[in-house]
C-alpha positions, -999 to 999 in steps of 0.1 A, spaced: 59 -35 -167 76 -29 -200 113 -34 -197 120 -6 -221 104 18 -197 125 7 -167 162 11 -159 178 -15 -137 192 1 -105 216 -10 -78 220 16 -51 201 29 -22 197 64 -37 190 53 -73 158 62 -92 140 44 -120 135 59 -154 105 82 -162 85 82 -193 86 117 -207 68 137 -233 87 154 -262 108 181 -247 117 162 -215 88 170 -192 74 142 -170 41 129 -179 14 144 -157 -5 111 -152 -10 86 -125 24 71 -116 29 34 -114 59 22 -94 69 -15 -95 100 -37 -100 107 -72 -113 122 -82 -80 88 -84 -63 83 -117 -81 115 -130 -65 101 -131 -29 93 -168 -26 69 -183 -2 62 -220 7 42 -241 -17 5 -233 -14 11 -200 3 -15 -174 -7 10 -145 -9 27 -159 -40 47 -144 -69 18 -149 -93 0 -120 -74 24 -94 -88 26 -111 -122 -12 -108 -128 -11 -72 -117 17 -63 -140 0 -82 -168 -33 -63 -164 -15 -30 -162 3 -36 -195 -31 -34 -213 -35 -6 -238 -59 13 -216 -32 18 -191 -7 32 -216 -10 68 -202 5 57 -169 39 72 -160 60 43 -150 91 41 -127 111 13 -113 112 11 -75 145 20 -60 160 6 -29 148 26 1 172 48 20 172 30 54 170 64 71 134 64 59 128 30 75 144 40 108 117 66 113 93 37 117 112 6 127 142 5 152 175 -1 136 181 -32 155 149 -47 141 159 -38 105 194 -52 109 181 -84 124 158 -89 94 187 -83 71 208 -108 89 180 -134 89 176 -133 51 188 -166 37 211 -170 7 191 -199 -5 160 -218 6 134 -205 30 133 -195 66 102 -190 87 98 -161 110 64 -173 121 37 -197 108 27 -173 81 58 -152 73 89 -165 56 120 -151 39 137 -164 7 169 -153 -10 148 -126 -29 128 -113 0 152 -87 14 156 -69 -20 118 -70 -24 113 -55 10 138 -27 4 123 -18 -30 87 -20 -16 95 8 8 116 25 -19 85 24 -42 64 43 -16 90 69 -8 95 76 -45 57 79 -50 55 103 -21 82 125 -35 67 126 -69 32 133 -57 41 159 -31 64 177 -56 35 179 -80 52 159 -107 23 135 -108 -12 139 -93 -14 105 -77 4 71 -77 -1 34 -73 27 12 -59 24 -24 -72 45 -42 -47 49 -73 -26 53 -85 1 26 -63 17 33 -42 48 3 -32 70 7 -60 96 43 -51 103 45 -35 138 74 -14 150 95 -44 160 75 -74 147 73 -90 112 40 -109 108 11 -116 85 33 -118 54 47 -83 62 82 -71 71 84 -33 67 52 -12 72 54 6 38 25 30 43 40 41 77 74 47 59 56 68 33 37 89 59 69 96 78 87 105 46 60 130 37 63 147 71 101 146 77 112 154 42 84 174 27 70 191 59 34 179 56 16 182 89 -13 158 87 -13 125 68 -43 101 65 -39 64 59 -70 46 48 -69 8 48 -96 -13 31 -78 -46 32 -100 -73 46 -76 -78 75 -71 -51 100 -37 -32 97 -26 -39 133 9 -27 124 -2 7 111 -24 11 142 4 1 165 28 26 149 4 56 150 -16 48 181 -2 78 200 4 102 171 -22 129 165 -5 140 132 -15 107 114 -51 95 111 -55 57 105 -89 46 92 -98 10 85 -126 -12 72 -120 -49 77 -138 -81 85 -141 -89 122 -135 -114 138 -106 -123 116 -68 -123 117 -51 -105 134 -79 -100 160 -75 -62 163 -96 -34 149 -126 -31 172 -146 2 169 -135 11 204 -98 11 195 -94 49 188 -58 57 199 -46 82 224 -58 112 204 -89 97 187 -71 95 154 -76 58 150 -109 51 132 -120 14 129 -152 5 111 -153 -33 113 -176 -53 90 -191 -88 96 -187 -119 75 -212 -118 46 -212 -80 44 -209 -65 9 -209 -33 -10 -238 -16 9 -222 -22 43 -188 -12 31 -200 20 16 -220 28 47 -189 24 68 -171 49 46 -200 74 46 -208 72 83 -176 64 101 -146 73 79 -152 101 55 -166 126 81 -136 120 103 -112 125 74 -131 157 64 -126 171 99 -89 160 100 -81 177 67 -51 157 57 -23 171 35 -18 137 19 -40 106 16 -23 72 16 -43 41 7 -35 6 21 -51 -9 -10 -58 -45 -2 -82 -63 -24 -89 -94 -3 -124 -82 6 -134 -92 -29 -162 -118 -31 -138 -142 -49 -110 -141 -22 -104 -173 -3 -90 -158 29 -121 -140 41 -159 -137 39 -168 -102 25 -185 -97 -8 -170 -66 -24 -166 -62 -61 -143 -41 -82 -170 -15 -84 -168 -10 -46 -131 -4 -47 -135 21 -76 -162 39 -56 -140 41 -25 -111 53 -46 -132 81 -60 -144 91 -25 -109 94 -12 -98 113 -43 -126 138 -37 -115 141 -1 -79 147 -12 -91 174 -36 -107 192 -7 -77 194 16 -46 178 1 -43 193 -34 -55 160 -47 -25 141 -34 -31 104 -32 -5 76 -29 -19 40 -31 0 10 -19 -9 -26 -27 -15 -48 3 -35 -81 1 -56 -98 -25 -52 -136 -30 -76 -146 -58 -58 -138 -89 -88 -128 -110 -104 -108 -82 -70 -91 -76 -63 -82 -112 -99 -69 -119 -99 -49 -87 -65 -33 -93 -76 -24 -129 -107 -7 -115 -87 11 -88 -60 24 -112 -85 34 -138 -102 55 -112 -69 71 -102 -62 79 -138 -96 96 -143 -85 121 -117 -51 126 -131 
């Protein structure tokens, strides 16, 4: 992101600068929220969740065709927002574990560096800011370009590269602060969002829908996993499936359930590792499939949620596939702005 369009911020309640039109009114365009600190979360050599992921996303979104985006720097989250999802003792333990230098491993896949804690705080800060702006009607929709991702983080467990479950933090903010009754989270990351499912398993006010490859890490996400109130919707795909199977899963399993649920806000766990180029899985989606799914969810949001959509970046580990997919996704969001 252009440094001239961003103000450095230091406190838990700070807010990034907003591009404005003459006269001081916010731009009524898709909001992009990111921050330079997301490149400071370091992982071991050869790890797929590497700083270059956010760099290629920032680079593609600096292209002239994305100039209409409203841009804000992610603030640090107010921990009160996180405590609605994760117990305080878990959050404090993570904070204490963060090293001043070097790396520490929480498990075989998940490590912390000196820059990790700040990135985690501003990842959740990005999504709460996006929720605020979208629900207040200042922007029609938003994309949060963040790392590390969040959808594997369970209530009390960091795993799968994830520490805070950012989409869960966003959903709870929408309900607690803005009074929304029903929130839908749609996850098209190639890996099942076990953390999001864990958090909302017994909550009838949040619908969690997921397409993902199965069997694959983390091993959850069977179609029979529906939650205590039937608000968990899993539509697993098989290795080798591509666009036709992905779109059928949306049209048959996910969209009808969302239409019946009538959410007040749609949050997207936007992972792009189901792309045909991605090294961590075996699905064959292209950027056109992600654009199609984006448009479907925008139509759904138009019908019940006043068009309100907040998208949050999750996985995507081939740099070219990631940048092309993000570009297609954000362009589709902008067409609805």
